[in-house]
Phi, psi and omega in degrees: 000315180295324178296318177297321179298315181299321181289315181289344182269007188288076178227136179197168179293338179287352185297330178301309181296316182295324179298317179293319179298318179298314180296324178296314180299316181292322181296318179294319178296324180297324179298318178295320181297312183293331178287334185270339185247149178286157176289162180307324182290338183267349183263163172290107189286344185064010177248119176300155179290338183219137183300336180293344181263006180292127180303132176089351181293141182264162177296325178296319179294319178299313182294321179296319181288321177300325179295320178292314183295330179296334181273327186219146178243356181227136180224147180266145179231106186270136177213163174266146176296140181174207184289341179265345180213102185222161181261134170281172184297334180275005178091355179283149180273138183222172176118176181304319183299322179299315179295318180299316181293323176299318178297314182295321179297318179292319182297315186265350180070028177227176180256126172253122181255126181283131176242112179274125179206169181273172188308309184294321179292320181294315179295317179295323180296322176290322180295311185268003174071016173285342171245127187284312185223161171208151175242022184255007188232163160242161186303333182296341181291349185238017177052237186267004183297140180286122180230157171257115192235134177280173170297164181301134180256320183219149170257137178234147177260161179267129180240168171220153178238141178214176180288138183290316182259082183206170175292156171303150184301324180295325178288322176300315181293335179284342182257329181200160179303140178280124182262112187242126180250156176201164179284133185305127178066013178285147179294324179299320176294316180298327180285320188276324187304315180302324178291321177292321178297321178292324183282319188249346177057232182281002175268035185223129173243121181267134184233090176288135182240154178270341177202181183258007190299330184250006184300311183300313180294321180294325176291314181297323181274005179060031170275344173227151174251341189199139175232132185248136178195173174300153178301322181296328183279348179280352185302329182292345181260343182293132185103344175271101193285357175273002177239157172235134178252131183221164178279133178289141176236137002296156182301132181231138182227156176216162179246142176245153182228166167276128182219163175217150175262004183256112181302332180295339181263007180304327178303328176298315182294320179300316181289320177301320179296328174295326185281327190281069173273175179300321182293315181290327178292326176295321177296317177297324177298317179297319177296320178297318180297318179294321177296322179292326177297318177298320179294316182293329175298316178295316181295325178298313179297318178298321180294319178299320181290336184272340184281000000 
């Protein structure tokens, strides 16, 4: 328990400098990595050029998907802004999600349009089918609602953000209740809260949020002491040197899938599951790593400008 406290309490004024140093080290390592590996277009992608060529796909699955595609040529793919979906300075969208959507569009011969939105809008969009697909969820985010869910696509860790120049969280909790926020019904919150309750007991105030729009201001104004979320969703805070982002301890992980709330789109999920073999998942992992390097390069520049 004390070891967990020491780890979760790692906040200090030196965090601004250390954050930039970390990004610099990763950025330099990323240059070596990118020089040593071929680009996605140059590697064996493990993705067939056409979904009809996926090993093991049945004629029934092909016909079912062709029937859906005959009705529509454009589908929405909702995600939250973060390390997997971020904006470059020129306003263009970049990141792993962009690469994934390009692959899916080519595979199925249709257009997938990325829709950036916050947690509450994204969940509602999947529920009311105004958003066709998302890769930001696991099935637990929707309780008992019937969903069509692919095999796991990515593993994510649970992170937390707090003020860089502040007392350790344990000292804050010794003086007043610790105010901890998380996205309402998020798996990262569900995983972390029991550990915090065990650690802080009645010195804990839980603050479920519908989106991240006010997190930064609430932290600066000391209305919050800590915000918990998936590592990918913390990307919007990276580069803001008055905050420190750290890994939650004990280490917690979750898996996300491509899912839809529309039964008519189930053929897409069925075909994706045929595709998601160990080899293709490794390729997606490589694409994710390359996308994260692009994100960290952007965050590094932003951090330099903020210091």
